[in-house]
C-alpha positions as CSV (number, residue, x, y, z in Angstrom):
1,M,89.2,70.1,93.0
2,P,86.2,72.4,93.9
3,P,86.7,76.0,93.7
4,R,85.5,76.5,97.3
5,L,88.1,74.0,98.6
6,R,90.8,75.6,96.3
7,S,90.0,79.0,97.8
8,L,90.2,77.8,101.3
9,I,93.5,76.0,100.8
10,G,94.8,79.1,98.9
11,A,93.7,81.4,101.7
12,I,95.4,79.3,104.3
13,A,98.6,79.2,102.2
14,L,98.5,82.9,101.8
15,V,98.2,83.6,105.5
16,A,101.0,81.1,106.2
17,L,103.3,82.7,103.5
18,V,102.8,86.1,105.1
19,V,103.6,84.9,108.5
20,V,106.7,82.9,107.6
21,Y,107.8,85.5,105.2
22,A,107.5,88.4,107.7
23,F,109.4,86.3,110.2
24,L,112.2,85.4,108.0
25,A,112.6,89.0,106.6
26,M,112.8,90.2,110.3
27,V,115.5,87.6,111.2
28,V,117.6,88.4,108.0
29,A,117.3,92.2,108.8
30,L,118.3,91.7,112.5
31,L,121.3,89.5,111.5
32,T,122.6,91.7,108.8
33,L,121.4,95.3,109.0
34,P,122.7,96.5,112.4
35,G,125.1,99.1,111.7
36,A,124.4,99.4,108.1
37,P,123.8,102.9,106.5
38,G,120.2,104.2,106.4
39,W,120.0,103.8,102.7
40,V,121.0,100.2,102.8
41,Q,118.3,99.6,105.5
42,G,115.9,101.5,103.5
43,A,116.6,99.6,100.3
44,Y,116.4,96.2,102.1
45,Y,112.9,97.1,103.6
46,V,111.6,98.2,100.3
47,I,112.7,95.0,98.4
48,A,111.8,92.7,101.3
49,G,108.4,94.4,101.6
50,L,107.6,93.9,97.8
51,L,109.2,90.4,97.4
52,W,106.4,88.5,99.0
53,V,104.1,89.5,96.3
54,L,105.7,87.1,93.8
55,P,104.8,83.8,95.6
56,A,101.5,85.4,96.6
57,G,100.7,86.0,93.0
58,L,101.4,82.3,92.3
59,I,99.1,81.2,95.0
60,I,96.4,83.5,93.8
61,R,96.9,82.3,90.2
62,W,96.4,78.8,91.4
63,I,93.3,79.7,93.3
64,L,91.7,81.4,90.2
65,K,92.7,78.7,87.8
66,P,89.7,77.2,86.1
67,R,88.4,73.8,87.1
68,A,90.1,71.1,85.0
């Protein structure tokens, strides 16, 4: 696959990942966190705020993979 096409597909995938992940994190928070103590809410937002980095890293690794 040409590098430019791989970059385009990867960029679209990253944007889609962030949008879908943010929506899912918001839904989970709204369904599970009302009434939870502040430290639980804080811990959730820290973990949810960093968890998207793992799949994004895989997408970026795929984008940067040398041409086979």
